[in-house]
N, CA, C and O atoms as a MOPAC input file, in Angstrom:
PM7 MOZYME 1SCF
protein

 N     11.45200 1   -17.62100 1    88.26500 1
 C     10.10100 1   -18.01300 1    87.94500 1
 C      9.08500 1   -17.16300 1    88.70100 1
 O      8.18500 1   -16.57100 1    88.10600 1
 N      9.24600 1   -17.11300 1    90.02900 1
 C      8.29300 1   -16.33400 1    90.82700 1
 C      8.37900 1   -14.85300 1    90.46600 1
 O      7.36300 1   -14.15900 1    90.42900 1
 N      9.59700 1   -14.36900 1    90.19900 1
 C      9.75000 1   -12.95500 1    89.83700 1
 C      9.02300 1   -12.65500 1    88.52900 1
 O      8.35800 1   -11.62700 1    88.40600 1
 N      9.14900 1   -13.54500 1    87.56500 1
 C      8.45300 1   -13.35700 1    86.28300 1
 C      6.94100 1   -13.39800 1    86.48400 1
 O      6.20800 1   -12.61500 1    85.88100 1
 N      6.48300 1   -14.30800 1    87.32800 1
 C      5.05000 1   -14.41800 1    87.58300 1
 C      4.54100 1   -13.18100 1    88.32100 1
 O      3.43300 1   -12.71700 1    88.05300 1
 N      5.34200 1   -12.63900 1    89.25400 1
 C      4.97800 1   -11.39000 1    89.92900 1
 C      4.79800 1   -10.26800 1    88.90900 1
 O      3.84400 1    -9.49200 1    88.97300 1
 N      5.73800 1   -10.20300 1    87.97000 1
 C      5.68300 1    -9.15900 1    86.95000 1
 C      4.41200 1    -9.29100 1    86.11600 1
 O      3.75600 1    -8.29600 1    85.80700 1
 N      4.07000 1   -10.52800 1    85.75300 1
 C      2.85900 1   -10.75300 1    84.96400 1
 C      1.60200 1   -10.32500 1    85.71800 1
 O      0.62100 1    -9.90300 1    85.10600 1
 N      1.63100 1   -10.43600 1    87.05000 1
 C      0.50400 1   -10.00600 1    87.87400 1
 C      0.60800 1    -8.54600 1    88.29800 1
 O     -0.28600 1    -8.02400 1    88.96400 1
 N      1.70500 1    -7.88600 1    87.91000 1
 C      1.98000 1    -6.50800 1    88.29800 1
 C      2.04300 1    -6.35400 1    89.81900 1
 O      1.56200 1    -5.36900 1    90.37900 1
 N      2.65100 1    -7.35600 1    90.47700 1
 C      2.85100 1    -7.30800 1    91.92400 1
 C      4.19800 1    -6.68800 1    92.23200 1
 O      5.18000 1    -6.94600 1    91.53600 1
 N      4.24600 1    -5.88400 1    93.25400 1
 C      5.49800 1    -5.32900 1    93.73700 1
 C      6.40800 1    -6.47300 1    94.17400 1
 O      5.92800 1    -7.49200 1    94.67200 1
 N      7.70000 1    -6.31300 1    93.99400 1
 C      8.66900 1    -7.34800 1    94.33900 1
 C      8.62400 1    -7.68600 1    95.83100 1
 O      8.98000 1    -8.79700 1    96.22600 1
 N      8.18700 1    -6.73500 1    96.66100 1
 C      8.11200 1    -6.96400 1    98.10600 1
 C      6.74900 1    -7.47600 1    98.57100 1
 O      6.58900 1    -7.81000 1    99.74500 1
 N      5.76600 1    -7.54300 1    97.67000 1
 C      4.42900 1    -8.01500 1    98.05900 1
 C      4.51500 1    -9.46200 1    98.53300 1
 O      5.19400 1   -10.28500 1    97.91900 1
 N      3.83100 1    -9.76000 1    99.61700 1
 C      3.81900 1   -11.11600 1   100.16500 1
 C      2.87100 1   -11.98100 1    99.34900 1
 O      1.81000 1   -11.52200 1    98.92600 1
 N      3.25600 1   -13.23600 1    99.12700 1
 C      2.46600 1   -14.13100 1    98.29300 1
 C      2.30600 1   -15.49100 1    98.97400 1
 O      2.98600 1   -15.81200 1    99.94900 1
 N      1.38300 1   -16.27100 1    98.42200 1
 C      1.23300 1   -17.69100 1    98.73000 1
 C      1.66700 1   -18.42300 1    97.47300 1
 O      1.30300 1   -18.02500 1    96.36600 1
 N      2.44300 1   -19.49100 1    97.63300 1
 C      2.94500 1   -20.25400 1    96.49800 1
 C      2.43300 1   -21.68500 1    96.59400 1
 O      2.51700 1   -22.31800 1    97.64600 1
 N      1.90700 1   -22.18000 1    95.49400 1
 C      1.43600 1   -23.56000 1    95.38100 1
 C      2.33800 1   -24.25700 1    94.37700 1
 O      2.47100 1   -23.80100 1    93.24100 1
 N      2.95900 1   -25.35900 1    94.78300 1
 C      3.87200 1   -26.09400 1    93.90600 1
 C      3.35200 1   -27.49400 1    93.65800 1
 O      2.91200 1   -28.17700 1    94.58300 1
 N      3.40400 1   -27.91500 1    92.41200 1
 C      3.10600 1   -29.28800 1    92.04300 1
 C      4.25900 1   -29.75300 1    91.16000 1
 O      4.45800 1   -29.24100 1    90.05800 1
 N      5.01800 1   -30.73600 1    91.66100 1
 C      6.24100 1   -31.16500 1    90.98400 1
 C      6.09400 1   -32.61600 1    90.55900 1
 O      5.77500 1   -33.48000 1    91.37600 1
 N      6.32800 1   -32.88400 1    89.26800 1
 C      6.10500 1   -34.20800 1    88.70100 1
 C      7.07100 1   -35.26800 1    89.22200 1
 O      6.72800 1   -36.45000 1    89.23100 1
 N      8.24900 1   -34.88400 1    89.65000 1
 C      9.27300 1   -35.82700 1    90.09200 1
 C      9.27900 1   -35.89500 1    91.62500 1
 O      9.52900 1   -34.88900 1    92.28900 1
 N      9.00700 1   -37.07400 1    92.18200 1
 C      8.93200 1   -37.22400 1    93.64000 1
 C     10.23400 1   -36.85900 1    94.33800 1
 O     10.20700 1   -36.27200 1    95.42000 1
 N     11.37100 1   -37.19400 1    93.74200 1
 C     12.66700 1   -36.88700 1    94.35300 1
 C     12.86900 1   -35.37700 1    94.44000 1
 O     13.28700 1   -34.86000 1    95.47600 1
 N     12.57100 1   -34.67100 1    93.34700 1
 C     12.71400 1   -33.21100 1    93.33200 1
 C     11.70600 1   -32.59400 1    94.29700 1
 O     12.03500 1   -31.65000 1    95.01500 1
 N     10.48600 1   -33.11700 1    94.32100 1
 C      9.47600 1   -32.60600 1    95.24400 1
 C      9.96100 1   -32.75300 1    96.68300 1
 O      9.78800 1   -31.83700 1    97.48700 1
 N     10.55700 1   -33.87800 1    97.01500 1
 C     11.08000 1   -34.10500 1    98.36000 1
 C     12.17300 1   -33.09800 1    98.70100 1
 O     12.21500 1   -32.57800 1    99.81600 1
 N     13.05800 1   -32.82200 1    97.74400 1
 C     14.12400 1   -31.83400 1    97.97700 1
 C     13.55300 1   -30.44200 1    98.19700 1
 O     14.01900 1   -29.70300 1    99.06400 1
 N     12.55200 1   -30.09100 1    97.41800 1
 C     11.91600 1   -28.78000 1    97.57200 1
 C     11.28600 1   -28.68100 1    98.95700 1
 O     11.42900 1   -27.66100 1    99.63200 1
 N     10.59400 1   -29.72600 1    99.38200 1
 C      9.93100 1   -29.70700 1   100.69500 1
 C     10.94900 1   -29.58600 1   101.82400 1
 O     10.65800 1   -28.97000 1   102.84900 1
 N     12.13300 1   -30.16200 1   101.65300 1
 C     13.18400 1   -30.05800 1   102.66800 1
 C     13.68500 1   -28.62300 1   102.82800 1
 O     14.20200 1   -28.25700 1   103.88300 1
 N     13.53200 1   -27.81700 1   101.78300 1
 C     14.05200 1   -26.44800 1   101.79300 1
 C     12.94000 1   -25.39900 1   101.71500 1
 O     13.15000 1   -24.30200 1   101.19700 1
 N     11.76200 1   -25.74000 1   102.23100 1
 C     10.61200 1   -24.83200 1   102.15500 1
 C     10.89800 1   -23.46100 1   102.76100 1
 O     10.53400 1   -22.44100 1   102.17500 1
 N     11.54100 1   -23.42300 1   103.91700 1
 C     11.78400 1   -22.13100 1   104.56800 1
 C     12.67000 1   -21.23300 1   103.72200 1
 O     12.40200 1   -20.03700 1   103.60800 1
 N     13.70500 1   -21.77700 1   103.13400 1
 C     14.58600 1   -21.00000 1   102.26000 1
 C     13.82400 1   -20.51300 1   101.02500 1
 O     13.96200 1   -19.36000 1   100.61600 1
 N     13.03000 1   -21.39100 1   100.44300 1
 C     12.25100 1   -21.01800 1    99.25300 1
 C     11.27400 1   -19.90300 1    99.59900 1
 O     11.15300 1   -18.93500 1    98.84700 1
 N     10.57800 1   -20.02300 1   100.72000 1
 C      9.63400 1   -18.97000 1   101.13100 1
 C     10.35200 1   -17.64100 1   101.30600 1
 O      9.85000 1   -16.59700 1   100.88800 1
 N     11.52100 1   -17.68000 1   101.92300 1
 C     12.29500 1   -16.45200 1   102.12900 1
 C     12.70900 1   -15.84200 1   100.78900 1
 O     12.58400 1   -14.63300 1   100.59200 1
 N     13.19600 1   -16.66300 1    99.88200 1
 C     13.69000 1   -16.17500 1    98.59200 1
 C     12.59300 1   -15.56500 1    97.72500 1
 O     12.83300 1   -14.58100 1    97.02500 1
 N     11.39400 1   -16.14100 1    97.76300 1
 C     10.31400 1   -15.64100 1    96.89600 1
 C      9.33200 1   -14.73400 1    97.64100 1
 O      8.32500 1   -14.29600 1    97.08300 1
 N      9.64500 1   -14.45900 1    98.91900 1
 C      8.81200 1   -13.59500 1    99.76800 1
 C      7.39300 1   -14.15000 1    99.90500 1
 O      6.40100 1   -13.43700 1    99.74600 1
 N      7.33600 1   -15.45200 1   100.20700 1
 C      6.04800 1   -16.12000 1   100.38800 1
 C      5.76800 1   -16.29100 1   101.87500 1
 O      6.65400 1   -16.65200 1   102.65000 1
 N      4.53100 1   -16.03000 1   102.25800 1
 C      4.13500 1   -16.27700 1   103.64200 1
 C      3.92600 1   -17.77000 1   103.87000 1
 O      4.10500 1   -18.27000 1   104.98100 1
 N      3.54600 1   -18.47200 1   102.81000 1
 C      3.35300 1   -19.90700 1   102.94700 1
 C      3.44300 1   -20.60100 1   101.59800 1
 O      3.21900 1   -20.00400 1   100.54500 1
 N      3.77900 1   -21.88700 1   101.66900 1
 C      3.64100 1   -22.77400 1   100.53000 1
 C      2.37100 1   -23.54400 1   100.83100 1
 O      2.32500 1   -24.33600 1   101.77200 1
 N      1.35700 1   -23.31700 1   100.04600 1
 C      0.06100 1   -23.93500 1   100.33700 1
 C     -0.77100 1   -24.02600 1    99.07700 1
 O     -0.24200 1   -24.04100 1    97.96600 1
 N     -2.05800 1   -24.08700 1    99.25900 1
 C     -2.98200 1   -24.21600 1    98.14200 1
 C     -3.38600 1   -22.84200 1    97.63600 1
 O     -3.77400 1   -21.96700 1    98.41000 1
 N     -3.28900 1   -22.66800 1    96.33600 1
 C     -3.72500 1   -21.44200 1    95.67000 1
 C     -4.87000 1   -21.81700 1    94.74700 1
 O     -4.68500 1   -22.54700 1    93.77400 1
 N     -6.05500 1   -21.31100 1    95.06100 1
 C     -7.23800 1   -21.64700 1    94.26400 1
 C     -7.34800 1   -20.79900 1    93.00000 1
 O     -7.48300 1   -21.33200 1    91.89900 1
 N     -7.28900 1   -19.48500 1    93.16100 1
 C     -7.56400 1   -18.58000 1    92.04300 1
 C     -6.37200 1   -17.70300 1    91.71400 1
 O     -6.54500 1   -16.52400 1    91.40500 1
 N     -5.18300 1   -18.24300 1    91.77200 1
 C     -3.99600 1   -17.43800 1    91.51400 1
 C     -3.53100 1   -17.55200 1    90.08400 1
 O     -4.20500 1   -18.12100 1    89.22400 1
 N     -2.37900 1   -17.00500 1    89.85900 1
 C     -1.71300 1   -17.07000 1    88.55600 1
 C     -0.96700 1   -18.39900 1    88.51000 1
 O     -0.11600 1   -18.65700 1    89.36100 1
 N     -1.27100 1   -19.23600 1    87.53700 1
 C     -0.73200 1   -20.59200 1    87.46400 1
 C      0.02600 1   -20.77100 1    86.15300 1
 O     -0.42300 1   -20.34200 1    85.09000 1
 N      1.18200 1   -21.41400 1    86.25600 1
 C      2.01800 1   -21.59600 1    85.07600 1
 C      2.81800 1   -22.88900 1    85.22500 1
 O      3.22800 1   -23.24800 1    86.32900 1
 N      3.03800 1   -23.58500 1    84.11100 1
 C      3.84900 1   -24.80300 1    84.11400 1
 C      5.22600 1   -24.46300 1    83.56800 1
 O      5.36400 1   -23.79200 1    82.54600 1
 N      6.24600 1   -24.94700 1    84.28200 1
 C      7.63600 1   -24.68300 1    83.93400 1
 C      8.36600 1   -26.00800 1    83.73600 1
 O      8.02800 1   -27.01000 1    84.36600 1
 N      9.35900 1   -26.00900 1    82.86500 1
 C     10.27900 1   -27.13400 1    82.73200 1
 C     11.58800 1   -26.68200 1    83.36700 1
 O     12.27000 1   -25.79400 1    82.85400 1
 N     11.92600 1   -27.30600 1    84.49100 1
 C     13.14500 1   -26.94100 1    85.20900 1
 C     14.10100 1   -28.12300 1    85.11700 1
 O     13.94000 1   -29.13000 1    85.80600 1
 N     15.08700 1   -27.97900 1    84.26000 1
 C     16.09100 1   -29.01400 1    84.04600 1
 C     15.46000 1   -30.38000 1    83.82000 1
 O     15.90100 1   -31.38100 1    84.38400 1
 N     14.42700 1   -30.41100 1    82.99100 1
 C     13.77900 1   -31.66200 1    82.62100 1
 C     12.67900 1   -32.12200 1    83.56300 1
 O     12.07700 1   -33.17200 1    83.33600 1
 N     12.40600 1   -31.36900 1    84.60300 1
 C     11.34000 1   -31.71700 1    85.54900 1
 C     10.21300 1   -30.70600 1    85.41200 1
 O     10.42700 1   -29.49900 1    85.51500 1
 N      9.01000 1   -31.21900 1    85.17800 1
 C      7.85900 1   -30.33900 1    85.03500 1
 C      7.34400 1   -29.91400 1    86.40400 1
 O      7.12400 1   -30.74200 1    87.28800 1
 N      7.15500 1   -28.59400 1    86.56300 1
 C      6.63300 1   -28.02500 1    87.79600 1
 C      5.49600 1   -27.08200 1    87.45500 1
 O      5.61100 1   -26.24900 1    86.55600 1
 N      4.40800 1   -27.22100 1    88.17500 1
 C      3.32900 1   -26.25400 1    88.05800 1
 C      3.41500 1   -25.36300 1    89.29200 1
 O      3.41400 1   -25.84400 1    90.42500 1
 N      3.48900 1   -24.07800 1    89.05600 1
 C      3.60300 1   -23.11300 1    90.14000 1
 C      2.43000 1   -22.14900 1    90.05100 1
 O      2.10500 1   -21.63700 1    88.97900 1
 N      1.80800 1   -21.91400 1    91.18600 1
 C      0.73100 1   -20.91800 1    91.25200 1
 C      1.08800 1   -19.94400 1    92.36100 1
 O      1.58300 1   -20.33800 1    93.41700 1
 N      0.83300 1   -18.67300 1    92.10900 1
 C      1.04400 1   -17.65800 1    93.13800 1
 C     -0.19900 1   -16.79500 1    93.25900 1
 O     -0.95600 1   -16.61100 1    92.30600 1
 N     -0.38300 1   -16.27800 1    94.45500 1
 C     -1.47200 1   -15.33600 1    94.70400 1
 C     -1.00400 1   -14.38600 1    95.79200 1
 O     -0.30500 1   -14.79800 1    96.71800 1
 N     -1.38100 1   -13.12400 1    95.69000 1
 C     -1.00900 1   -12.18500 1    96.75500 1
 C     -1.71000 1   -12.56500 1    98.05100 1
 O     -2.83600 1   -13.06300 1    98.04300 1
 N     -1.02900 1   -12.32300 1    99.15900 1
 C     -1.63400 1   -12.53100 1   100.46500 1
 C     -2.64800 1   -11.42200 1   100.67800 1
 O     -2.34700 1   -10.24500 1   100.48300 1
 N     -3.84000 1   -11.80200 1   101.07700 1
 C     -4.87900 1   -10.80800 1   101.33200 1
 C     -4.46600 1    -9.92100 1   102.50000 1
 O     -4.04600 1   -10.42600 1   103.54200 1
 N     -4.57800 1    -8.61600 1   102.34000 1
 C     -4.21100 1    -7.72700 1   103.45500 1
 C     -5.11800 1    -7.96600 1   104.65000 1
 O     -6.31300 1    -8.22200 1   104.49800 1
 N     -4.54400 1    -7.88000 1   105.83000 1
 C     -5.34800 1    -8.03500 1   107.03500 1
 C     -6.01500 1    -6.71700 1   107.36500 1
 O     -5.42300 1    -5.65000 1   107.20100 1
 N     -7.22000 1    -6.79500 1   107.82000 1
 C     -7.94300 1    -5.58600 1   108.19100 1
 C     -7.71300 1    -5.29800 1   109.66200 1
 O     -7.68900 1    -6.20400 1   110.49600 1
 N     -7.54800 1    -4.05100 1   109.95600 1
 C     -7.40800 1    -3.64300 1   111.35600 1
 C     -8.67400 1    -2.92900 1   111.77400 1
 O     -9.24000 1    -2.15200 1   111.00500 1
 N     -9.10900 1    -3.18300 1   112.96600 1
 C    -10.30800 1    -2.49800 1   113.43400 1
 C     -9.90600 1    -1.23700 1   114.18900 1
 O     -8.90800 1    -1.21300 1   114.91000 1
 N    -10.70700 1    -0.19300 1   114.00500 1
 C    -10.44600 1     1.09200 1   114.67700 1
 C    -11.33300 1     1.24500 1   115.86600 1
 O    -11.26500 1     2.25900 1   116.56100 1

């Protein structure tokens, strides 16, 4: 899912992102939250948090509706 969304945004596979998840099933949401670190590692996300103006899509995952939004992490500026 995240890989397809990266492609739609023309993001490099290694680009760091923020992922926002909204899961209709409380049990599945709880399981996802238990494995946040693994999910962040797998999708190369710096955080699971709120995405205001990202790419948003609704998915049906084995009968559970999930809304996923991704946005690239803003590059940090370095001062010279």
